C-alpha positions in Angstrom: 24.2 48.5 15.2 27.8 47.2 14.6 30.2 50.1 14.8 33.5 50.1 12.3 36.4 52.3 12.9 36.0 56.0 11.5 38.5 55.8 9.0 36.1 53.4 6.8 33.1 55.7 7.5 35.0 58.8 6.5 36.4 56.8 3.2 32.9 55.7 2.3 31.5 59.2 2.9 34.1 60.6 0.6 33.9 58.0 -1.8 30.1 58.8 -2.1 30.9 62.4 -2.6 33.4 61.5 -5.4 31.0 59.2 -7.4 27.5 61.1 -6.9 27.5 64.6 -8.0 25.3 66.8 -5.9 23.0 67.8 -8.9 22.0 64.0 -9.0 20.9 63.6 -5.3 17.5 63.0 -4.3 16.7 65.3 -1.4 13.2 65.4 0.1 13.3 68.0 3.0 15.9 66.8 5.4 15.6 63.3 4.2 17.8 61.2 1.5 20.7 62.8 -0.1 23.9 61.3 1.1 24.2 58.8 3.7 26.4 60.4 6.5 26.4 57.6 8.8 26.8 54.4 6.5 25.5 51.1 8.0 24.4 47.6 7.4 20.9 46.7 8.5 20.4 43.3 9.8 16.9 43.5 10.0 14.1 46.3 10.7 10.6 46.4 11.8 10.5 44.7 15.0 7.2 44.7 16.8 7.5 45.3 19.8 10.9 46.6 20.4 13.5 43.8 21.2 14.5 43.2 24.8 18.3 43.1 25.7 17.9 39.3 25.9 16.6 39.0 22.2 19.4 41.5 21.0 22.0 39.1 22.7 20.1 36.1 20.8 20.3 37.8 17.6 24.0 38.7 18.0 25.0 35.3 19.5 28.6 34.8 20.2 29.6 37.4 17.6 32.1 39.8 18.8 34.2 41.0 16.0 33.8 39.9 12.4 34.6 41.0 8.8 32.4 42.4 6.0 33.7 42.2 2.5 32.5 44.8 0.2 32.3 43.4 -3.3 30.3 45.5 -5.6 29.1 48.9 -6.2 25.6 48.7 -7.2 22.0 50.2 -7.5 18.7 49.4 -5.8 15.9 50.8 -8.3 12.6 50.5 -6.2 9.7 51.1 -8.5 7.3 52.6 -6.2 10.0 55.2 -5.0 10.9 58.5 -6.8 14.6 57.7 -6.1 17.2 55.1 -6.8 19.6 53.9 -4.1 23.5 53.8 -4.5 24.6 51.0 -2.5 27.7 48.9 -1.7 26.8 45.2 -1.7 28.6 43.3 1.2 29.2 39.5 2.0 29.3 38.3 5.6 28.3 34.9 7.0 28.0 36.5 10.4 25.6 39.1 8.8 23.5 36.4 7.1 23.4 34.3 10.6 22.4 37.3 12.5 19.8 38.1 9.9 18.4 34.5 10.2 18.1 34.6 14.0 16.6 38.1 13.7 13.8 37.0 11.3 12.6 34.4 13.9 11.4 37.5 16.1 8.5 39.3 15.3 8.8 42.0 12.6 7.2 43.6 9.6 10.3 43.3 7.1 8.6 43.3 3.6 11.7 41.9 1.8 11.6 38.3 0.9 15.3 38.3 0.2 18.0 39.8 2.7 20.9 41.7 0.5 23.5 43.0 2.8 24.4 46.4 1.9 26.0 49.7 2.9 23.8 52.7 1.4 25.8 55.3 -0.2 23.1 57.8 -1.2 19.9 58.5 -2.9 19.6 59.8 -6.4 17.1 61.1 -8.7 15.4 58.4 -10.6 17.2 56.8 -13.5 20.2 59.4 -13.4 22.8 57.3 -12.7 24.0 53.6 -12.9 26.6 51.7 -11.2 27.6 48.0 -11.3 31.4 47.5 -10.7 33.3 45.2 -8.6 35.0 46.5 -5.5 37.4 44.8 -2.9 37.2 46.2 0.7 37.3 44.3 3.8 36.1 46.0 7.0 36.4 44.7 10.6 33.5 45.3 12.6 33.8 45.6 16.6 30.8 47.0 18.1 26.9 46.6 17.8 24.0 49.1 18.5 20.2 48.6 18.6 18.1 51.5 17.6 14.6 50.7 19.1 12.8 53.4 17.3 13.8 54.7 13.8 11.9 57.2 11.6 11.9 56.2 8.1 9.6 58.1 5.6 7.5 59.0 8.2 7.1 55.7 9.9 8.6 54.7 12.9 10.5 51.2 12.5 12.4 49.4 14.9 15.8 47.7 13.7 19.1 46.2 14.5 21.9 47.4 11.9 25.5 47.8 11.9 26.9 51.5 11.4 30.1 52.4 10.0 31.2 54.9 12.8 33.9 57.3 14.1 
């Protein structure tokens, strides 16, 4: 994960609360709903877990970099009972890390990498967003989560979190 200063995290969480009414949230048990730890995933589904050397290989020389938030948008997975409210981001460093990560064994089922920050999960077709945004975030720290449970399956992934 790449950690970003708390103030950005708090801003994004509060932004999500303002644009998504509680009644539109998709919640299943303790899952989904609002994203309380906004992050950008570089790659998930590593198998086996990455070694420290492999993590360093993916991160490369990157120490500090910017991500540019450019659009409030939606992902509408047809096979899922929810839609996802996201902030699409641009960053050459994220793209480069994804390319390096993609050379390692993984189960990533997406053919195209779309860097984004998830804001929340909403009921299918309950809301629509497609608006330009201009926000620059400086990323300073990385974290690797060797085991992460997503919808009942364990997936290893490398992502960047917006953290305090």
